Each structure stands twice: as C-alpha cells, then as structure tokens.
C-alpha positions as CSV (number, residue, x, y, z in Angstrom):
1,M,-5.4,25.0,67.5
2,V,-5.3,27.4,64.5
3,E,-8.3,28.1,62.5
4,T,-9.1,29.8,59.3
5,E,-11.6,32.5,58.9
6,H,-11.9,33.0,55.1
7,I,-14.0,31.4,52.3
8,L,-12.6,28.6,50.3
9,T,-14.7,27.1,47.5
10,L,-14.9,23.3,46.9
11,E,-13.5,23.8,43.6
12,Q,-10.5,25.6,45.0
13,V,-10.0,22.7,47.4
14,I,-10.1,20.0,44.9
15,A,-7.8,22.1,42.6
16,F,-5.2,22.9,45.0
17,T,-4.9,19.4,46.3
18,G,-5.6,17.2,43.5
19,G,-8.3,15.6,45.4
20,R,-11.4,13.6,44.3
21,L,-14.8,14.4,45.1
22,V,-16.4,11.0,46.4
23,A,-19.5,12.3,48.3
24,G,-21.5,15.4,48.5
25,G,-22.5,17.8,45.6
26,P,-20.3,20.4,43.9
27,G,-20.5,24.1,44.3
28,G,-20.0,24.3,48.3
29,S,-17.6,26.8,50.3
30,F,-16.0,26.6,53.6
31,A,-15.6,29.1,56.2
32,R,-12.7,27.6,57.8
33,V,-10.2,24.7,57.6
34,I,-9.6,22.7,61.2
35,T,-7.9,19.6,62.2
36,D,-9.6,19.2,65.5
37,S,-13.1,17.7,65.4
38,R,-13.8,19.2,68.7
39,Q,-13.8,22.7,67.4
40,A,-15.9,21.9,64.3
41,R,-19.0,24.0,63.4
42,P,-21.3,24.5,60.4
43,G,-19.2,25.6,57.3
44,D,-15.9,24.2,58.4
45,L,-13.5,21.8,56.3
46,F,-12.3,19.1,58.6
47,V,-9.0,17.6,57.5
48,A,-8.5,14.1,58.9
49,L,-4.7,14.1,59.8
50,L,-3.0,10.8,60.8
51,G,-0.7,11.1,63.6
52,E,1.7,8.9,65.9
53,R,-1.0,8.6,68.3
54,F,-4.4,9.4,66.6
55,D,-6.1,9.1,63.3
56,G,-8.3,11.9,62.4
57,H,-10.5,9.5,60.5
58,D,-11.8,8.2,63.8
59,F,-13.5,11.6,64.3
60,M,-15.2,12.3,61.2
61,G,-18.5,11.3,62.7
62,Q,-18.0,13.8,65.3
63,A,-17.1,16.3,62.9
64,E,-20.1,15.5,60.8
65,E,-22.4,15.8,63.9
66,R,-21.2,19.2,64.3
67,G,-22.2,20.4,60.9
68,V,-18.9,20.6,59.0
69,S,-19.4,21.2,55.3
70,G,-16.6,18.9,54.3
71,V,-14.0,16.5,55.0
72,L,-10.4,15.9,53.5
73,V,-9.7,12.3,53.8
74,H,-7.1,9.8,52.4
75,R,-9.4,6.6,52.9
76,E,-12.8,5.8,52.6
77,P,-14.9,7.5,55.2
78,P,-17.6,5.8,57.1
79,L,-20.8,5.1,55.4
80,A,-22.6,7.2,57.9
81,V,-20.8,10.3,56.8
82,R,-21.3,9.4,53.0
83,S,-24.9,9.0,53.3
84,A,-25.9,11.6,56.0
85,E,-29.4,12.9,55.7
86,G,-30.1,16.6,55.3
87,N,-27.1,18.4,54.1
88,P,-24.2,15.9,54.2
89,P,-20.7,17.0,54.0
90,A,-18.6,17.0,50.8
91,V,-15.9,14.3,51.0
92,I,-12.8,14.9,49.1
93,R,-10.2,12.0,49.2
94,V,-6.4,12.6,48.6
95,P,-3.4,10.2,49.0
96,D,-2.0,12.1,52.1
97,T,-4.1,14.3,54.2
98,L,-0.9,16.1,55.6
99,K,0.4,16.7,52.3
100,A,-3.0,18.0,51.2
101,L,-3.2,20.5,54.0
102,G,0.1,21.8,52.7
103,D,-1.0,22.0,49.1
104,L,-4.2,23.7,50.2
105,A,-2.0,26.5,51.9
106,A,0.3,26.7,48.9
107,G,-2.4,27.4,46.5
108,H,-4.2,29.8,48.9
109,R,-0.9,31.6,49.4
110,N,-0.5,32.0,45.7
111,L,-3.8,33.9,45.5
112,F,-2.1,36.8,47.0
113,D,0.6,39.0,45.9
114,V,2.0,39.9,49.4
115,P,5.7,39.7,50.7
116,V,6.3,36.7,52.8
117,G,9.3,36.2,55.0
118,V,10.2,33.2,56.6
119,L,12.9,32.3,59.1
120,T,14.5,28.9,60.5
121,G,17.5,28.0,62.7
122,S,18.4,25.7,65.7
123,N,17.9,28.7,68.3
124,G,16.1,31.8,68.6
125,K,13.4,31.5,65.8
126,T,10.4,32.5,68.1
127,T,12.2,35.4,69.6
128,T,13.6,36.6,66.2
129,K,10.1,36.2,64.5
130,E,8.3,38.3,67.3
131,M,11.2,40.9,67.1
132,T,10.6,41.0,63.2
133,V,6.8,41.5,63.8
134,S,7.4,44.1,66.4
135,V,9.1,46.1,63.7
136,L,7.0,45.2,60.6
137,R,3.7,46.1,62.8
138,L,4.7,49.7,62.8
139,C,4.4,50.0,58.9
140,F,2.2,47.1,57.7
141,R,-0.7,45.0,58.6
142,C,0.9,41.7,59.4
143,L,0.1,38.0,59.5
144,W,2.6,35.9,61.5
145,T,3.1,32.6,63.1
146,P,1.5,32.4,66.6
147,G,3.6,31.0,69.2
148,N,5.9,28.5,67.7
149,L,3.1,26.7,65.5
150,N,5.8,26.1,63.0
151,N,5.7,22.6,61.7
152,R,3.6,21.0,58.6
153,I,0.4,21.5,60.5
154,G,0.7,24.9,62.2
155,L,2.3,26.6,59.5
156,P,-0.2,25.8,56.6
157,L,-3.2,26.6,58.9
158,T,-1.6,29.9,59.8
159,L,-0.9,30.7,56.2
160,L,-4.6,29.8,55.5
161,H,-5.6,33.2,57.5
162,L,-4.2,35.2,54.9
163,D,-6.6,37.6,53.3
164,P,-6.6,40.8,51.1
165,T,-6.1,43.1,54.1
166,H,-2.6,41.7,54.8
167,E,0.5,43.6,53.8
168,R,3.3,41.5,55.2
169,V,3.7,37.7,56.4
170,V,6.3,36.5,58.8
171,L,6.4,32.6,59.3
172,E,8.5,30.5,61.4
173,M,9.8,27.1,60.1
174,G,10.8,24.3,62.6
175,M,12.0,20.8,61.7
176,N,12.7,17.6,63.3
177,E,13.3,15.4,60.2
178,P,14.8,15.7,56.9
179,G,12.6,17.1,54.1
180,E,10.5,19.2,56.5
181,I,12.1,22.4,55.8
182,R,11.8,21.7,52.0
183,A,8.0,20.9,52.4
184,L,7.5,24.2,54.4
185,T,9.4,26.6,52.0
186,R,7.6,25.2,49.1
187,I,4.2,25.9,50.7
188,C,5.3,29.6,51.6
189,R,6.9,30.5,48.6
190,P,8.8,33.2,50.4
191,D,10.2,36.6,49.1
192,A,12.8,36.5,51.9
193,G,14.2,33.6,53.8
194,A,16.3,33.9,57.1
195,L,18.7,31.3,58.3
196,L,19.7,32.0,61.8
197,N,22.2,29.3,62.9
198,V,22.8,25.7,63.0
199,G,23.4,23.6,66.1
200,P,23.0,20.3,67.9
201,A,18.9,20.3,68.5
202,H,17.2,17.1,67.3
203,L,20.3,15.3,67.1
204,G,18.5,12.2,68.1
205,R,16.7,12.3,64.8
206,F,19.9,13.0,62.9
207,R,23.1,11.1,62.8
208,S,25.5,14.1,62.9
209,L,25.6,18.0,62.9
210,D,26.3,17.6,59.2
211,E,23.0,16.2,58.5
212,I,21.3,19.0,60.5
213,T,23.3,21.6,58.4
214,Q,21.9,19.9,55.5
215,A,18.3,19.9,56.7
216,K,18.5,23.5,57.6
217,G,20.1,24.2,54.0
218,E,16.8,22.7,52.3
219,M,15.4,26.1,52.6
220,L,17.8,27.3,49.5
221,D,16.7,24.4,47.5
222,T,13.2,25.6,47.6
223,L,13.8,29.2,48.0
224,P,12.6,30.9,44.8
225,A,15.5,32.5,42.6
226,E,14.3,36.2,43.1
227,S,14.1,35.8,46.9
228,V,16.6,37.4,49.2
229,L,18.6,35.1,51.5
230,V,19.2,36.7,54.9
231,F,21.9,34.9,56.8
232,N,24.2,34.8,59.9
233,R,27.5,35.4,58.6
234,D,29.3,34.6,61.8
235,D,27.9,31.0,61.9
236,P,30.4,29.0,59.7
237,R,27.7,26.4,58.8
238,V,25.2,29.1,58.0
239,L,27.8,30.9,55.9
240,S,29.0,27.7,53.9
241,L,25.3,27.3,53.0
242,A,25.1,30.8,52.0
243,E,28.1,30.6,49.8
244,S,26.1,28.2,47.6
245,W,23.1,30.6,47.0
246,K,23.1,32.0,43.6
247,G,20.7,34.8,44.2
248,R,20.6,38.0,46.4
249,G,21.8,37.9,49.9
250,R,21.8,40.2,53.0
251,S,24.2,39.2,55.8
252,Y,24.2,39.9,59.5
253,G,26.5,39.6,62.3
254,L,29.2,41.3,64.5
255,S,32.1,40.5,62.1
256,E,33.1,42.9,59.3
257,G,31.6,42.9,56.1
258,C,27.9,42.3,57.2
259,A,25.2,44.4,55.6
260,V,23.5,44.5,59.1
261,S,25.8,44.8,62.2
262,V,26.5,47.0,65.2
263,K,28.9,49.9,65.7
264,G,28.7,49.7,69.5
265,V,26.9,47.9,72.3
266,V,26.7,49.2,75.8
267,E,25.0,47.0,78.4
268,A,23.0,49.0,81.1
269,G,21.7,46.6,83.5
270,L,19.4,44.2,81.9
271,R,19.3,46.1,78.8
272,Q,21.5,46.5,75.8
273,Q,22.0,50.1,74.1
274,V,22.8,49.2,70.4
275,R,24.0,51.4,67.6
276,L,22.7,49.5,64.7
277,V,24.2,49.9,61.0
278,V,21.7,48.7,58.5
279,E,23.1,48.8,55.0
280,G,25.2,51.6,55.8
281,Q,22.6,53.7,57.6
282,E,23.1,54.0,61.2
283,V,20.3,53.9,63.9
284,T,20.3,53.7,67.6
285,T,18.0,51.3,69.6
286,E,17.7,49.6,72.8
287,L,16.9,46.0,73.6
288,C,15.2,45.1,76.9
289,V,16.6,41.6,76.6
290,P,20.0,40.8,77.8
291,G,22.7,38.5,76.2
292,R,24.7,38.1,73.1
293,H,22.2,35.5,71.7
294,N,19.5,38.0,71.8
295,L,21.7,40.7,70.2
296,Y,22.0,38.2,67.3
297,N,18.2,37.8,67.3
298,A,17.7,41.3,66.9
299,L,20.2,41.6,64.1
300,A,18.5,38.8,62.1
301,A,15.1,40.8,62.9
302,A,16.5,44.1,61.7
303,A,17.8,42.1,58.4
304,L,14.8,40.4,57.9
305,S,12.1,43.4,58.4
306,F,14.4,45.7,56.4
307,T,14.3,43.2,53.6
308,L,10.6,43.2,53.8
309,G,10.5,46.9,53.5
310,A,10.9,48.4,56.8
311,P,13.0,51.6,57.1
312,P,15.9,51.7,59.4
313,E,14.1,54.2,61.9
314,A,11.2,51.5,62.2
315,V,13.6,48.6,62.8
316,A,15.1,50.7,65.9
317,Q,11.7,51.6,67.2
318,G,10.4,48.2,66.8
319,L,13.3,46.4,68.4
320,A,13.1,48.9,71.4
321,S,9.5,48.0,72.0
322,F,10.0,44.4,72.0
323,Q,9.3,42.9,75.5
324,G,10.4,39.4,75.1
325,V,8.4,36.1,74.5
326,P,7.0,34.1,77.7
327,G,9.3,31.4,78.7
328,R,12.2,32.6,77.0
329,F,14.5,34.2,79.5
330,G,11.9,36.3,81.0
331,I,13.3,38.3,84.1
332,K,10.8,38.3,87.1
333,P,12.1,40.5,89.8
334,G,10.6,39.9,93.3
335,P,11.0,41.5,96.7
336,S,13.5,39.0,98.0
337,F,14.8,37.1,94.5
338,T,14.9,37.3,90.8
339,L,13.5,34.4,88.9
340,V,14.7,34.1,85.2
341,D,12.0,32.0,83.3
342,D,13.7,30.0,80.4
343,S,11.6,27.0,80.9
344,Y,10.1,26.8,77.4
345,N,12.6,24.7,75.6
346,A,16.3,23.6,75.6
347,N,19.2,22.3,73.4
348,P,22.9,22.4,74.1
349,C,23.5,25.8,72.3
350,S,20.5,27.4,74.0
351,M,21.3,26.0,77.4
352,Q,25.0,27.4,77.0
353,A,23.6,30.9,75.9
354,S,21.2,30.8,79.0
355,L,23.9,29.8,81.3
356,E,26.4,32.4,80.2
357,T,23.8,35.3,80.2
358,F,22.6,34.3,83.5
359,G,26.1,34.2,84.8
360,K,26.8,37.7,83.6
361,I,23.6,39.5,84.7
362,S,23.3,37.9,88.3
363,G,26.8,39.3,89.1
364,A,27.9,38.4,92.5
365,A,24.2,37.3,93.8
366,P,23.8,33.6,95.1
367,R,22.6,31.7,92.1
368,V,20.2,28.7,92.0
369,L,19.9,26.5,89.1
370,V,17.0,24.5,88.1
371,L,17.8,22.4,85.0
372,G,16.0,19.7,83.0
373,D,16.7,17.1,80.3
374,M,17.4,18.4,76.7
375,L,15.4,15.9,74.7
376,E,16.0,14.4,71.3
377,L,19.7,14.3,71.5
378,G,19.7,10.5,71.0
379,A,23.3,8.9,71.4
380,F,24.7,12.2,72.5
381,S,22.5,12.6,75.5
382,A,24.8,11.4,78.1
383,H,27.7,13.4,77.0
384,E,26.0,16.6,76.4
385,H,24.1,16.4,79.9
386,E,27.5,15.8,81.6
387,E,28.9,18.9,79.9
388,L,25.8,20.8,80.9
389,G,26.8,19.7,84.6
390,R,30.2,21.2,84.1
391,R,28.8,24.4,82.6
392,A,26.5,24.8,85.5
393,A,29.3,23.9,88.1
394,R,31.4,26.9,86.5
395,L,28.9,29.3,87.7
396,D,29.4,28.3,91.3
397,P,25.7,27.7,92.2
398,A,24.4,27.8,95.7
399,L,21.9,25.2,94.7
400,L,21.7,23.2,91.6
401,C,18.3,21.2,91.1
402,V,18.2,18.7,88.3
403,T,15.5,16.5,87.0
404,G,15.2,14.0,84.1
405,S,16.3,10.7,82.8
406,F,19.8,12.3,82.4
407,A,19.8,14.1,85.8
408,Q,22.7,11.7,87.0
409,D,24.9,12.6,83.9
410,V,24.5,16.2,85.0
411,V,25.4,15.5,88.6
412,R,28.5,13.6,87.2
413,G,29.5,16.6,85.3
414,A,28.9,19.0,88.0
415,S,30.6,17.1,90.6
416,G,33.6,16.4,88.4
417,Q,33.8,20.1,87.9
418,G,34.0,20.7,91.6
419,C,30.4,21.5,92.7
420,A,29.9,20.2,96.1
421,R,27.6,17.2,96.4
422,Q,25.5,18.8,99.2
423,R,24.7,21.8,97.0
424,I,22.9,19.3,94.2
425,R,19.4,18.1,94.3
426,V,17.7,15.7,92.2
427,F,14.0,15.8,92.1
428,Q,11.2,14.0,90.4
429,E,8.3,16.5,90.3
430,P,8.6,20.1,89.5
431,E,6.8,20.9,92.6
432,E,9.5,19.2,94.6
433,A,12.0,21.5,93.1
434,A,10.0,24.7,94.0
435,A,9.7,23.5,97.6
436,E,13.4,22.8,97.7
437,I,14.4,26.2,96.5
438,L,12.0,28.2,98.5
439,A,13.2,26.4,101.7
440,A,16.7,27.3,100.7
441,L,16.5,31.0,99.9
442,R,18.1,33.5,102.3
443,G,17.4,36.8,100.1
444,G,18.9,38.1,97.1
445,E,19.1,35.0,95.1
446,W,18.7,34.8,91.3
447,I,17.0,31.6,90.1
448,L,17.3,30.2,86.5
449,V,14.7,27.6,85.4
450,K,15.6,25.9,82.0
451,G,14.8,22.6,80.3
452,S,13.1,21.0,77.2
453,R,9.4,21.6,76.8
454,G,8.5,18.1,77.8
455,M,10.1,18.6,81.2
456,A,7.1,20.9,82.2
457,L,9.4,23.2,84.2
458,E,6.8,25.9,83.9
459,R,5.4,24.3,86.8
460,V,8.5,25.3,88.8
461,V,8.2,28.7,87.7
462,R,4.4,29.0,88.7
463,A,5.1,27.6,92.0
464,V,8.0,29.9,92.9
465,E,6.1,32.9,91.4
466,A,3.1,32.2,93.7
467,A,5.2,32.1,96.7
468,G,7.4,35.2,95.8
469,G,5.1,37.7,94.7
470,L,7.0,38.3,91.5
471,G,6.6,40.9,88.9
472,N,8.0,41.0,85.3
473,A,10.8,43.3,84.2
474,G,9.2,43.9,80.9
475,A,6.3,45.7,82.5
476,L,8.7,48.3,83.6
477,A,9.1,49.6,79.8
478,A,6.1,51.0,78.1
479,R,5.5,49.5,74.6
480,A,5.7,51.8,71.8
481,T,3.3,49.6,69.8
482,P,-0.2,48.8,70.7
483,A,-0.8,45.5,72.4
484,F,-0.6,42.4,70.1
485,K,-3.7,41.2,68.4
486,E,-4.0,37.5,67.3
487,P,-1.7,37.2,64.6
488,W,-4.4,36.7,61.8
489,E,-6.0,39.8,63.0
490,G,-3.3,42.1,61.6
491,S,-2.7,45.3,63.2
C-alpha cells in the first residue's frame, strides 16, 4: 500500500473532489491519504474504495477506531461513524470514490510547477521507468512510481506524495480496460509522455489488437498540447498514433531518422556496449541487461529523461548504473547452473523477447525452461500458448516444465515442433517444478523461469535459489549512484 506524507486541508479535499461534507466540522487537515484501513492512524484521510471483492465502506468503523481525521465515501456512512464521540472524523461524500481519488491527486499535482513524465506500453514499462529514474536521479530530486503501482489507485496515491522538494516526477501508466489511460493522463497532466509499444497484452479484455492500440492512444487524447510525445518509431502501431499528434515529438528506435538512436552495439557477454545518439550528440554507455528489448527500453529512457532535462552525459551514466528490476530477466549465476528469473509477468510479446534473449545468452549450454500461463488472453489463449510451445521447442530444451490451465496447449505446440515428450513435464505446484529441475541437473545448465504474475513462479525461483547457492550478476557491477530510497523520499 502507498501512503502520502503531506498535509491536505479539508477545504482542498472538498474543492478537488467536488464532495459534500456530511459530518464533522470544517477546518480540518490530513497528514496522509490511505485506502487500507489496517494502516490507518490519527490524521489520515481514508478513501473507501469499491472493488470486485471488497467494499471499503465495510471498514470505515475500523478506520474510525484507529483515529482517522476523515473518510471519503460514496454512500451514507454508518451512524457510528457520523455520531462518534470525542473528535469524530469528517465525512466527505462523493458519487464515485475511485474517481475522487484521482481528482484529489490531480488537484494536488496542479499545486506544483514540476515537470512530470509518464510512460505506457504493452511491455517494458517498469524497466524503462527505472532506467529513466536512474538517469534523472543524477540531476534532480525525483518522485517516481514504486514497483508497478500504475493503475487508478496506485498512480494517484504515488502522485499525492509530491512535495515542494521534488524537481522531477516519473509515473508509469498501466491499463486493462478502455478509458484507463485517458483517466491517468488527465490526473498527471504530464509535460512528456512516452509511448513504448503496442502488443497483445490483456487481449481477454479487448476484442482485437486494434482496440488495444486505441486504448494506448488515449494518452494522446489527454496529453496537454504543449507536452512532448516520446514514441517508438520502429513500432508500426505506435508510429500510426504518433502521426496524429499535433504537438512536439521525439522519436527513438534503431531505424534511420530517429531523434534518439544508436550508432553501434557490441554485445560483451551479458552486457551491451552502446554508442547512443541523442539529438545529434553522441555518448557511449554500457547496459548490464542483455537483449534487444532492453536496448529499446534504454532508448526510451534516454529519450524521456533527455526530454525532462537530463544532459546526454547523465543519460549515459544513468543507464550504465542501472542494475535491473527484480523478476525481470534477472540473471543469477551459481556454482553449477545459471538461473534467469523472469517470473514477474508475461504476455506473448514479452515471452517471445525472453525466449530469444535466453537462447542467445545461454549459448551451447543445456537449457531448462519453466513456463507458466500468460493470463488475460481470452479467446486467443489456446492459440498463443500453442505458439509458445513451438517457440520453446526451437530452443531445444533439455527439460521443458509447464504449468497452468493452458499447459496442454504448450505441450501440443512443443511436441508438434519436435520436442520429445520425455523432455516435457507438466506440474501443478511450483515446488514440484523446482524438485523436477534439481533432480535433472547435471551441471552447466541455464534455467529460465517465466509466466504471468498469477502463476506465482517466483516460488520456483526461491526453491531453486535455496538449493543452488546462487548469486546475482548485477552485484558484480558497482552502482554509479547511491542505493535507491523509497520513491517519495527523493534523492
């Protein structure tokens, strides 16, 4: 859960949200905004959100018992809250508490004249955001999205941490339904917006890739006219959206004509030595993360951070100091095998990128693949998982472990591509896969673990790590910047 640490007045809350004070007296203030009553303490404003499996209004009594100074509600609160003795909380009623949370964040953001950068895309959002922050922190005191708290709850709560000491803000925007990107962009009022790519993520919630393109393009509908659009010129769908943008733009990519591009890339083991060109200025940097997809992430970060005021030299230094994001293709070498932890999430594009990069860096070593379902693909699920099986088989794995509701589709694709059935294992629990892998190891193997977040494949990673005495390749390179603080603490 994200919490704020500044002071809001009751009058500001009412003005920002258009709410109506239905209980309590005027003139109050709030030290934090929270959405989890278990974390409530005196001085807080508790926002009673309505979710698919919960209703925050059911926990207003708990929040009141913990001494909150106010509650934001969309229906009449219990009498006990409205008539509490002593110092009862202020009760502000709004038609929609989720929208009100966004309105509160938007109003708060408008109090500050600070450059805000946002980014969205089907793949690479969190990695690109962390790369961008790694650059900007060399020059500015920054606020940024912690982890991937990029939805209509996490983004407003992050933005509510903004205070006068912050000099730059970097926010990640995710979406799984139409209208979400539009709402988030409106809340942020960004000075720069980056559109990374469009791919088949959340297909189960959309009827086609065209609808996903339209949903990502909502950023352009709400991006202020004076803002700069940062876009991937090599992605045809992104380019088609960018061509409709009437304001300033900054392209990036590997093709000719991009404002931010590369003159050359040398792959050195697990690293990439890159000659970057940023608006005609050439700098050299080194990425400690492999893969073409990470090269694109770095280009996006370079373009966005430069747009937000970082000079090319800081871009090079910040990218070189970036050490990766946990669960996103983290390479963990051990005494007898190497584990690649890409367990955080998966969709067809990220799965393809992961397999291609893994095949390249593992060389001639025996390969073990642990693959889980790619969720939220709807009617496309069977087809995409069968295609996943075919891609996996092309790596000639010594062992292919699969799990999930679509495991048999992966098996069918792999078998059809020539993977021997005796090399394939279907497992139910992550610990089963770990035991299967450890029993099969002979030394020198490379192991890739990847699947959607709901598959909990980090449990496979933990079990294999515990048995193998693994390290972290990132620890081999010294950071050029101080260790990260919490995103709202600045730097």
